[in-house]
C-alpha positions in Angstrom: -31.3 -11.3 -33.7 -31.2 -14.7 -32.3 -32.4 -13.5 -28.9 -35.4 -11.8 -30.5 -36.2 -15.1 -32.4 -36.1 -17.1 -29.1 -38.3 -14.5 -27.4 -40.8 -14.6 -30.2 -40.9 -18.5 -30.1 -41.4 -18.5 -26.3 -44.3 -16.0 -26.6 -45.8 -18.1 -29.4 -45.6 -21.3 -27.2 -47.4 -19.5 -24.3 -50.2 -18.3 -26.6 -50.5 -21.7 -28.1 -51.1 -23.2 -24.6 -53.9 -20.7 -23.9 -55.5 -21.3 -27.3 -55.3 -25.0 -27.0 -57.1 -24.9 -23.6 -59.8 -22.6 -24.8 -60.4 -23.9 -28.3 -59.4 -27.5 -28.1 -62.7 -28.5 -29.6 -62.2 -26.4 -32.7 -58.5 -26.9 -33.0 -58.7 -30.2 -35.0 -55.6 -31.0 -36.9 -54.5 -27.4 -37.3 -53.3 -26.7 -33.7 -50.1 -28.5 -32.6 -49.9 -29.8 -29.0 -48.2 -27.7 -26.3 -45.7 -30.5 -25.7 -44.6 -30.4 -29.3 -44.1 -26.6 -29.2 -42.0 -27.0 -26.1 -40.0 -29.7 -27.7 -39.3 -27.7 -30.8 -38.4 -24.7 -28.6 -35.9 -26.8 -26.7 -34.3 -28.1 -29.9 -33.9 -24.6 -31.2 -32.3 -23.5 -27.9 -29.8 -26.4 -28.0 -28.9 -25.5 -31.6 -28.4 -21.9 -30.7 -26.2 -22.8 -27.7 -23.8 -24.5 -30.1 -23.3 -21.6 -32.5 -23.8 -18.5 -30.3 -20.9 -16.9 -28.5 -22.4 -14.0 -26.8 -21.9 -13.7 -23.1 -25.5 -12.8 -22.3 -26.7 -15.7 -24.4 -24.4 -18.3 -22.7 -25.8 -17.1 -19.4 -29.4 -17.4 -20.6 -28.7 -21.0 -21.7 -27.3 -22.0 -18.3 -23.6 -22.5 -19.2 -20.8 -22.4 -16.5 -17.9 -20.1 -16.6 -14.3 -21.4 -16.2 -14.2 -19.9 -12.6 -17.4 -21.7 -11.6 -16.0 -25.0 -13.0 -12.7 -24.6 -11.1 -14.5 -23.8 -7.8 -16.7 -26.8 -8.2 -13.7 -29.1 -8.9 -12.0 -27.6 -5.8 -14.9 -28.4 -3.6 -15.1 -32.0 -4.9 -11.4 -32.4 -4.3 -11.7 -31.2 -0.7 -14.6 -33.5 0.0 -12.8 -36.4 -1.5 -9.7 -35.7 0.6 -11.8 -35.8 3.7 -13.9 -38.9 3.0 -11.8 -41.3 0.9 -9.2 -42.1 3.6 -12.0 -43.0 6.0 -13.7 -45.1 3.4 -10.5 -47.0 2.7 -9.9 -47.6 6.5 -13.4 -48.9 6.9 -12.9 -51.2 3.9 -9.6 -52.5 5.3 -11.1 -53.2 8.7 -14.0 -55.1 7.1 -11.6 -57.2 5.0 -9.7 -58.2 8.2 -13.0 -59.2 9.9 -14.2 -61.2 6.9 -11.1 -63.4 6.9 -11.2 -63.7 10.7 -14.8 -64.8 10.6 -14.0 -67.3 7.9 -11.2 -68.8 10.0 -13.5 -68.9 13.1 -16.1 -70.8 11.2 -13.5 -73.3 9.9 -12.3 -74.0 13.4 -15.8 -74.2 14.9 -16.8 -76.8 12.3 -13.6 -78.8 12.7 -14.0 -79.0 16.5 -17.6 -80.1 16.1 -16.5 -82.9 13.7 -13.7 -83.9 16.0 -16.2 -84.5 18.8 -18.8 -86.1 16.6 -16.3 -88.5 15.1 -15.4 -89.8 18.5 -19.0 -89.8 19.9 -17.8 -87.5 22.7 -19.6 -84.8 24.7 -16.6 -82.5 25.0 -13.1 -82.1 23.6 -11.3 -83.6 26.5 -13.4 -86.8 26.2 -12.7 -86.8 22.5 -8.9 -86.9 23.3 -7.8 -83.3 22.9 -5.6 -83.4 26.0 -2.0 -82.8 24.8 0.1 -80.9 22.3 0.5 -84.0 20.2 -3.3 -84.4 20.1 -3.7 -80.8 19.1 -1.1 -81.2 16.3 -2.9 -84.3 15.1 -6.2 -82.4 15.1 -4.8 -79.7 12.9 -3.2 -82.0 10.3 -6.3 -84.2 10.2 -9.1 -81.6 9.9 -7.3 -78.8 8.0 -5.6 -78.5 4.6 -2.2 -77.2 5.4 0.3 -76.0 2.9 3.2 -75.5 5.3 4.3 -76.8 8.6 6.9 -74.9 10.7 8.8 -76.1 13.8 9.7 -72.4 14.5 7.0 -69.8 14.4 9.1 -67.3 12.5 8.9 -69.5 9.4 5.1 -69.3 9.3 4.5 -66.0 11.1 6.1 -62.6 10.6 9.3 -62.0 12.5 7.8 -59.3 14.7 4.4 -57.8 15.7 3.3 -54.5 17.1 0.3 -53.7 19.3 -2.2 -51.0 18.6 -0.3 -48.8 21.0 3.0 -49.4 19.1 4.5 -51.7 21.7 6.2 -55.0 20.7 4.1 -58.1 21.1 6.2 -61.2 22.1 3.7 -63.4 24.0 3.0 -65.3 20.8 6.4 -66.9 20.6 6.0 -70.4 21.9 8.1 -73.4 20.9 5.4 -75.4 19.2 4.5 -76.3 15.7 2.9 -73.7 13.5 1.0 -74.1 10.2 -0.1 -72.1 7.1 -3.6 -73.1 5.9 -4.6 -73.3 2.3 -6.5 -70.0 2.8 -3.1 -68.3 3.6 -3.9 -68.0 7.3 -1.1 -68.8 9.8 -2.0 -70.6 13.0 -0.1 -71.6 16.1 -2.1 -74.0 18.2 -0.8 -74.4 21.8 -2.3 -76.8 24.3 -2.3 -74.9 27.6 -5.2 -76.1 29.9 -6.5 -73.7 32.5 -9.9 -74.5 33.9 -12.4 -75.0 31.0 -9.9 -73.4 28.5 -7.8 -76.0 26.6 -6.0 -74.5 23.6 -4.6 -71.1 22.7 -4.5 -70.4 19.0 -2.5 -67.6 17.5 -4.1 -66.4 14.2 -2.5 -64.2 11.5 -5.2 -63.9 9.0 -2.9 -63.0 6.1 0.2 -64.9 7.0 3.5 -63.0 7.0 2.0 -60.1 5.1 1.6 -56.7 6.8 0.5 -54.8 8.8 1.5 -57.4 11.4 -0.4 -55.5 14.2 -2.3 -57.2 17.0 -6.0 -56.6 16.7 -5.7 -56.0 12.9 -4.3 -59.1 11.4 -3.1 -60.9 14.5 -5.6 -62.4 16.9 -6.0 -65.0 19.6 -8.6 -67.8 19.7 -9.2 -69.7 22.9 -10.8 -73.1 22.6 -12.9 -74.2 25.6 -13.7 -77.8 26.5 -17.3 -77.5 25.3 -16.0 -76.7 21.8 -16.7 -73.0 21.9 -14.1 -70.5 20.7 -14.0 -67.3 22.7 -11.6 -64.8 24.1 -8.9 -64.8 26.9 -10.5 -66.1 30.1 -10.8 -63.8 33.1 -9.6 -66.6 35.4 -9.7 -70.4 35.7 -13.4 -70.3 36.4 -14.3 -68.6 33.1 -16.7 -70.6 30.9 -17.6 -70.1 27.3 -19.4 -68.3 25.8 -18.1 -65.4 27.9 -20.5 -62.6 28.8 -20.3 -59.2 27.0 -19.0 -57.6 30.1 -16.2 -60.2 30.5 -15.1 -59.6 26.9 -15.2 -55.8 27.3 -13.0 -56.2 30.4 -10.4 -58.2 28.5 -10.6 -55.7 25.5 -9.9 -52.7 27.8 -7.1 -54.5 29.6 -5.2 -56.2 26.9 -6.2 -55.4 23.3 -4.0 -52.4 22.7 -0.8 -54.1 23.9 -1.1 -57.9 23.4 -4.1 -58.3 21.1 -5.9 -60.4 23.7 -9.4 -59.1 24.1 -9.6 -57.8 20.5 -11.4 -60.9 19.2 -14.0 -60.7 22.0 -14.7 -57.1 21.1 -15.4 -58.1 17.5 -17.8 -60.8 18.8 -19.6 -58.2 21.0 -19.9 -55.8 18.1 -21.5 -58.5 15.8 -18.4 -59.0 13.7 -17.5 -55.4 13.2 -14.1 -53.9 14.0 -15.1 -50.7 15.8 -11.8 -49.9 17.5 
């Protein structure tokens, strides 16, 4: 009965459209608009969908069966399982890079102020020529919340490389610090050519994952105030070329974390490895 009613209403709507087009001059106030007919028809369909229980009518109104719903949910679950882990990894990588970039900017600005305050044209001329001078630079130009004589008190007790090997080249008997941002740093004066200072950086302190190239990085400060990667040799100057950084990345990043920072610089502050 309901199906016949709907069929009659649909036929009436079609006829009304034709009449409204052919006799719109004569229709006046007695002919309702086609849009109103369609609207009323849709309202009736919605009401019928609530009260009707017939299988053929549910199919006509576009309802889903339980099997169709379960299949759809299954597909959504499979797609989520495939994409969510990748999205989470990309998010984590970007969070590491964001903190690394922030620390890089803080050091770059502090080195510039150090030179400017002393009217010097390079860091050596400004007085950055010993471990004591480096320690004084850190305590003067950074807000530190912790100072450690031993690295283990500011850094994690151990680190792994991307290849799973143990990293131990960061352990040097110099002072380490924890900045107000939560970043752990270990500045080490070790002059070689234009390179003056090696700075170990753990961007989230003693928290995990404690993996070189993820949260552990190396900054190398050159005499001109530029921060770059591990030098090829004593003749290396900063900024390094993209090819030089790629060489250091391929040679060292997986095992010691040297070269990882240069790769991020090359890739415009993206962690693509």
